[in-house]
N, C-alpha and C positions, 0 to 999 in steps of 0.2 A: 456574317456572324455578329452576334451582339455579346458584349462583355459587361456584366454588371459588377461594379466595384465601388470602392470608397478610397478617398485620397490618402488616408492613413492606414489602409489595410495592406500589411506586408504580403498577404497571400495574393491579393489582386495585383499588387505591384509585380510579383513574380511572373504572373501570366502576361502582363503587358510587356515585360522584357522579352519573354519567350516569343511572343507574337512579332515583336520588332526584329529580333534576331533572324527570324525566318521570313521577314518581309511580308507578313500576312496582314491584310486589312480587316478591321473590325469596327463596329459601331459601339462606342463607349457610352455606357449608361451609369449614372451616378446614384448610388443608394446611400443616403446619409445615416450612418450607423448611430451617431450621437443623438439624432432626432428620432430614432426608432423606426425609420422607414423600412427596415428589414422585417419588422413585425406586421407590416400591412398584409391583409389577407391575400391581396393580389400577388405579392411577392412570395408569401408562404405557399401559394399554389404552385409556384415554380420551383422553389427550394424550401422544403419543409424544415430544414435546419435553420433557416433564417440567417444564413451567413453569406459572405462574399469570398471569392468570386463565384459567379454563375456565368457559364458560357453557353449560349444558344447557337447551335450550328444546324440551320434548317429546322427539322422537327425534333432535334435531339437536345436534351438538357444535360449539361455536365457540371459537376461540382467538385470541390477539393482541388486546390491549386496543383499539386504534384500529379494527380490523375489527369487533369486538363493538359498539363505540359507534356506528359507521356503520350496523350492522345494526339497532340500536335506533332510530336516527334514521329509517331507511327504513321500519321496520315500525310505528313510532308517531311520526309527524312532529311532533306538538305536545306540549309546547312545543319549538320548534326549537332545535337546538344548532349549526346552521349558518345563515349568512345566505342570503337568496334570490338575490342577484346572484352570477354566476359568479366575478368578480374578487374579491369579498369572501369568498366561500367558499374560494377559493384562498389568500387571505391567512390565514384562520383555520387552514386545514390546514397551511400553511407554518409558522406559529408552533407548532402542536401537534407537528409532526414535528421541528422544531428541538430540542424538549425530549425527545420520545419516542425519537428516532433518534440525536441528536447528543450529548445530555448524559447521559441516564439509562443507556444501555448501558455507559458507561465507569465508572459507579459502582455497577453491579449486583452483588449478593451473589456470584454465581458468578465474576465477573471478579475481584473483590477476593480471593476464596478462592484463585483460581489464582495471583494475584500472590504471596501469602504462602506458598502451598503449593509447587507444582512450580518456580516461579521463585525462591522463597526470598527474596522482597523483605521488608525489615524493616517492622514496623508503622508506623514513622515515615515511611518512604518510601511505603508504601501510602496513608497518610492524606494525604500531600502530593499524590500522584496524584489522589486523590478531590477534594481542594480545588481543584487546578489546573483540572480539567475542568469542575467546577461553576461556578467563578468565570468562566472563559473563556466558557462557554455563556451565563451570565446577563448578562455584559457585552455580548455581541452582542445578546441579547434586549432589554435595556434600550434600546439604540440603535434597535432595530426598532420599539419601541412608542411612536413619536412620534405625537402627536395628529393631525397632518396625514394620517397613513396610515390613520386610522380608529379609533384607540384612543379609548375613552371611559371610562366607569366600569370597564369590563372590558377584556380584551385587544382586543376589537373591539366597538365600540358600547356600549350600555348594558344588555345582557342577557348572561348567561354563555353561552359557547360551548365547543366542544371545546378551544380554546386554553386557557381557564381551567381546564378539567378536567385538562389535563396539567400546568399550572403549579403548582397547589396541592400535589400530592404531591412535586414536585421541591423546593419550598420547605421542606416538612417535612424532607426529606433534608438540605437545606442547614443548617437550624436544628439538627438533631441533630449535625451536624458542626461546630457553632459557627462557621459562616461568617458574616462580617460582611456584612449586607445593606444597610447604610447607603449604599453607592455606587449602589444601585438604587432610587431614589425612585419611579419609575413602577411598577416591579414591586411594591414594598411597598404602594403605594396600592391597586393592583388586588387584591392578596392580602387586604388588610383588608376590601375590599368583598365578596369571596367568602366570607370567614369570618363575615360577618353573615348569610349565607343558611343556612337550616335544612338544605338538601340537602347542603351541604358539611360542616356540623357533624355531621349524622347519619352521613355516610360515614365520618367518623373514629371515631365511637362503634361502628359496625358492624364494626370491624376484626377482632375476635376470632372472631365467627361461631360455628358449631357444629362441634365436632370431626369430622373426616372419617373417623376410625377406620382410617386407613391404617397408623398406627404399630402395631408389635407383631404384624403379620400378620393384624390383624382383618379387613381388607378392607372392601369396600363394594359392594353390588349395586345396579345401576341398574334402576329399575322399568320403564323404557321403552327398551330397547336400540335403537340406530339400525339 
Protein backbone atom coordinates (compact mmCIF):
# COMPACT_ATOMS: atom_id res chain seq x y z
CA UNK A 1 0.00 0.00 0.00
CA UNK A 2 1.01 3.60 -0.59
CA UNK A 3 -0.21 6.52 1.54
CA UNK A 4 0.02 10.04 0.15
CA UNK A 5 -0.02 12.66 2.87
CA UNK A 6 1.35 15.95 4.14
CA UNK A 7 3.12 16.46 7.46
CA UNK A 8 0.59 19.04 8.69
CA UNK A 9 -2.47 17.26 7.35
CA UNK A 10 -4.69 16.19 10.23
CA UNK A 11 -6.54 13.82 7.92
CA UNK A 12 -3.36 12.05 6.79
CA UNK A 13 -2.16 11.92 10.40
CA UNK A 14 -5.34 10.00 11.32
CA UNK A 15 -4.66 7.33 8.74
CA UNK A 16 -1.03 6.95 9.83
CA UNK A 17 -2.20 6.34 13.42
CA UNK A 18 -4.76 3.77 12.30
CA UNK A 19 -2.20 1.90 10.19
CA UNK A 20 0.23 1.83 13.10
CA UNK A 21 -2.37 0.63 15.60
CA UNK A 22 -3.14 -2.24 13.26
CA UNK A 23 0.52 -2.96 12.58
CA UNK A 24 0.11 -2.49 8.84
CA UNK A 25 3.03 -1.50 6.62
CA UNK A 26 2.68 1.25 4.04
CA UNK A 27 4.92 3.20 1.68
CA UNK A 28 4.65 6.86 2.71
CA UNK A 29 4.61 9.49 -0.03
CA UNK A 30 4.84 13.21 0.70
CA UNK A 31 2.63 15.73 -1.13
CA UNK A 32 3.60 19.30 -0.23
CA UNK A 33 0.30 21.15 0.03
CA UNK A 34 1.84 24.58 0.58
CA UNK A 35 3.81 24.22 -2.65
CA UNK A 36 0.70 23.15 -4.54
CA UNK A 37 1.85 19.62 -5.39
CA UNK A 38 -1.73 18.42 -4.86
CA UNK A 39 -2.68 20.40 -7.98
CA UNK A 40 -0.27 18.54 -10.25
CA UNK A 41 -2.08 16.74 -13.09
CA UNK A 42 -0.53 13.43 -12.08
CA UNK A 43 -1.98 13.69 -8.60
CA UNK A 44 -5.31 14.98 -9.88
CA UNK A 45 -5.61 11.85 -11.99
CA UNK A 46 -5.43 9.82 -8.77
CA UNK A 47 -7.53 12.08 -6.55
CA UNK A 48 -9.71 14.62 -8.37
CA UNK A 49 -10.36 16.44 -5.08
CA UNK A 50 -6.69 17.33 -4.86
CA UNK A 51 -6.61 16.46 -1.16
CA UNK A 52 -4.72 14.13 1.15
CA UNK A 53 -4.77 11.43 2.29
CA UNK A 54 -4.89 9.09 -0.64
CA UNK A 55 -4.38 5.38 0.03
CA UNK A 56 -3.51 3.06 -2.84
CA UNK A 57 -4.09 -0.60 -2.07
CA UNK A 58 -3.14 -2.59 -5.15
CA UNK A 59 -5.40 -1.34 -7.96
CA UNK A 60 -7.74 0.45 -5.55
CA UNK A 61 -7.70 4.18 -4.74
CA UNK A 62 -9.25 5.33 -1.46
CA UNK A 63 -9.81 8.89 -0.29
CA UNK A 64 -11.25 10.63 2.80
CA UNK A 65 -9.59 9.70 6.07
CA UNK A 66 -12.59 8.25 7.91
CA UNK A 67 -13.56 6.13 4.90
CA UNK A 68 -9.99 4.85 4.67
CA UNK A 69 -9.90 4.02 8.38
CA UNK A 70 -13.23 2.18 8.16
CA UNK A 71 -11.82 0.24 5.19
CA UNK A 72 -8.79 -0.76 7.26
CA UNK A 73 -11.11 -1.77 10.10
CA UNK A 74 -13.21 -3.96 7.83
CA UNK A 75 -10.30 -5.61 6.01
CA UNK A 76 -8.19 -6.14 9.14
CA UNK A 77 -10.59 -6.20 12.11
CA UNK A 78 -7.96 -6.78 14.83
CA UNK A 79 -7.02 -4.89 16.83
CA UNK A 80 -10.44 -3.26 16.65
CA UNK A 81 -10.80 0.50 16.35
CA UNK A 82 -14.56 0.34 16.98
CA UNK A 83 -16.43 -1.29 19.87
CA UNK A 84 -18.61 -4.32 19.22
CA UNK A 85 -21.94 -2.94 20.49
CA UNK A 86 -23.90 -0.81 17.98
CA UNK A 87 -24.62 2.02 20.45
CA UNK A 88 -20.99 2.19 21.48
CA UNK A 89 -19.88 2.17 17.84
CA UNK A 90 -22.28 5.03 17.17
CA UNK A 91 -20.82 7.02 20.08
CA UNK A 92 -17.26 6.56 18.82
CA UNK A 93 -18.27 7.57 15.30
CA UNK A 94 -20.11 10.60 16.69
CA UNK A 95 -17.02 11.82 18.55
CA UNK A 96 -14.81 11.22 15.52
CA UNK A 97 -17.17 13.09 13.22
CA UNK A 98 -17.56 15.99 15.64
CA UNK A 99 -13.84 16.56 15.16
CA UNK A 100 -13.41 15.57 11.51
CA UNK A 101 -16.59 17.26 10.28
CA UNK A 102 -17.26 20.15 12.68
CA UNK A 103 -13.85 21.39 13.89
CA UNK A 104 -11.19 20.43 11.37
CA UNK A 105 -12.76 21.72 8.12
CA UNK A 106 -13.05 25.24 9.53
CA UNK A 107 -9.31 25.46 10.23
CA UNK A 108 -8.15 23.59 7.14
CA UNK A 109 -5.33 25.14 5.12
CA UNK A 110 -7.43 25.81 2.03
CA UNK A 111 -10.12 27.53 4.12
CA UNK A 112 -7.57 29.77 5.83
CA UNK A 113 -5.99 30.61 2.48
CA UNK A 114 -9.37 31.62 1.10
CA UNK A 115 -9.97 33.87 4.09
CA UNK A 116 -6.73 35.82 3.65
CA UNK A 117 -6.80 35.59 -0.16
CA UNK A 118 -10.06 36.33 -2.00
CA UNK A 119 -11.85 37.53 1.15
CA UNK A 120 -8.87 39.69 2.20
CA UNK A 121 -9.24 38.90 5.89
CA UNK A 122 -6.33 40.08 8.03
CA UNK A 123 -3.96 37.58 9.62
CA UNK A 124 -5.23 38.63 13.03
CA UNK A 125 -8.85 38.01 12.04
CA UNK A 126 -7.91 34.69 10.41
CA UNK A 127 -6.18 33.56 13.61
CA UNK A 128 -9.19 34.59 15.66
CA UNK A 129 -11.42 32.56 13.31
CA UNK A 130 -9.12 29.57 13.82
CA UNK A 131 -9.09 29.83 17.61
CA UNK A 132 -12.84 30.43 17.86
CA UNK A 133 -13.87 27.26 16.06
CA UNK A 134 -11.25 25.07 17.74
CA UNK A 135 -12.20 26.27 21.23
CA UNK A 136 -15.92 25.98 20.52
CA UNK A 137 -15.50 22.44 19.22
CA UNK A 138 -13.26 21.30 22.08
CA UNK A 139 -15.62 22.84 24.63
CA UNK A 140 -18.47 20.73 23.31
CA UNK A 141 -16.25 17.65 23.13
CA UNK A 142 -15.10 18.10 26.73
CA UNK A 143 -18.74 18.02 27.86
CA UNK A 144 -19.38 14.95 25.70
CA UNK A 145 -16.55 12.99 27.29
CA UNK A 146 -18.25 12.39 30.63
CA UNK A 147 -17.28 9.05 32.20
CA UNK A 148 -20.90 7.96 32.51
CA UNK A 149 -21.19 7.96 28.73
CA UNK A 150 -18.40 5.42 28.31
CA UNK A 151 -15.24 7.49 28.50
CA UNK A 152 -12.32 5.63 30.05
CA UNK A 153 -8.59 5.96 29.57
CA UNK A 154 -9.44 6.94 26.01
CA UNK A 155 -12.42 8.65 24.40
CA UNK A 156 -14.37 5.42 24.73
CA UNK A 157 -13.25 2.69 27.07
CA UNK A 158 -9.67 1.69 27.74
CA UNK A 159 -8.38 1.02 24.23
CA UNK A 160 -7.88 3.60 21.47
CA UNK A 161 -10.60 3.97 18.86
CA UNK A 162 -11.29 6.07 15.80
CA UNK A 163 -12.33 8.86 18.18
CA UNK A 164 -8.81 9.09 19.62
CA UNK A 165 -7.34 8.82 16.14
CA UNK A 166 -9.22 12.00 15.22
CA UNK A 167 -8.55 13.77 18.51
CA UNK A 168 -4.74 13.70 18.52
CA UNK A 169 -4.16 15.54 15.20
CA UNK A 170 -6.69 18.18 16.23
CA UNK A 171 -4.84 18.75 19.49
CA UNK A 172 -1.56 19.14 17.58
CA UNK A 173 -3.29 21.89 15.60
CA UNK A 174 -4.51 23.57 18.77
CA UNK A 175 -1.04 23.47 20.30
CA UNK A 176 0.53 25.01 17.19
CA UNK A 177 -1.98 27.84 17.51
CA UNK A 178 -1.06 28.32 21.19
CA UNK A 179 -4.60 27.57 22.31
CA UNK A 180 -4.93 27.16 26.07
CA UNK A 181 -5.99 23.56 26.72
CA UNK A 182 -6.31 23.88 30.50
CA UNK A 183 -10.13 24.26 30.30
CA UNK A 184 -10.25 20.72 28.85
CA UNK A 185 -8.95 18.35 31.57
CA UNK A 186 -10.68 15.23 30.22
CA UNK A 187 -9.32 15.84 26.75
CA UNK A 188 -5.78 16.52 27.96
CA UNK A 189 -5.81 13.34 30.07
CA UNK A 190 -6.86 11.28 27.04
CA UNK A 191 -4.24 12.96 24.89
CA UNK A 192 -1.55 12.10 27.43
CA UNK A 193 -2.61 8.44 27.34
CA UNK A 194 -2.51 8.38 23.54
CA UNK A 195 0.93 9.93 23.43
CA UNK A 196 2.27 7.11 25.58
CA UNK A 197 1.52 4.67 22.75
CA UNK A 198 4.11 3.87 20.10
CA UNK A 199 1.52 3.92 17.30
CA UNK A 200 0.76 7.60 17.95
CA UNK A 201 4.41 8.50 18.42
CA UNK A 202 5.46 6.82 15.18
CA UNK A 203 2.62 8.47 13.25
CA UNK A 204 4.09 11.83 14.18
CA UNK A 205 7.60 10.77 13.13
CA UNK A 206 6.31 9.40 9.81
CA UNK A 207 4.95 12.79 8.80
CA UNK A 208 7.60 13.66 6.23
CA UNK A 209 7.50 10.41 4.25
CA UNK A 210 9.06 10.03 0.81
CA UNK A 211 8.85 12.91 -1.70
CA UNK A 212 6.11 12.27 -4.22
CA UNK A 213 8.04 13.97 -7.06
CA UNK A 214 4.96 15.90 -8.16
CA UNK A 215 6.83 19.21 -7.84
CA UNK A 216 8.56 20.59 -10.89
CA UNK A 217 6.62 18.45 -13.31
CA UNK A 218 8.54 15.29 -12.41
CA UNK A 219 5.33 13.31 -12.13
CA UNK A 220 4.81 9.84 -10.74
CA UNK A 221 3.79 6.61 -12.41
CA UNK A 222 1.61 4.13 -10.59
CA UNK A 223 2.77 0.52 -10.99
CA UNK A 224 -0.73 -0.96 -10.84
CA UNK A 225 -3.30 1.32 -12.49
CA UNK A 226 -6.93 0.80 -11.45
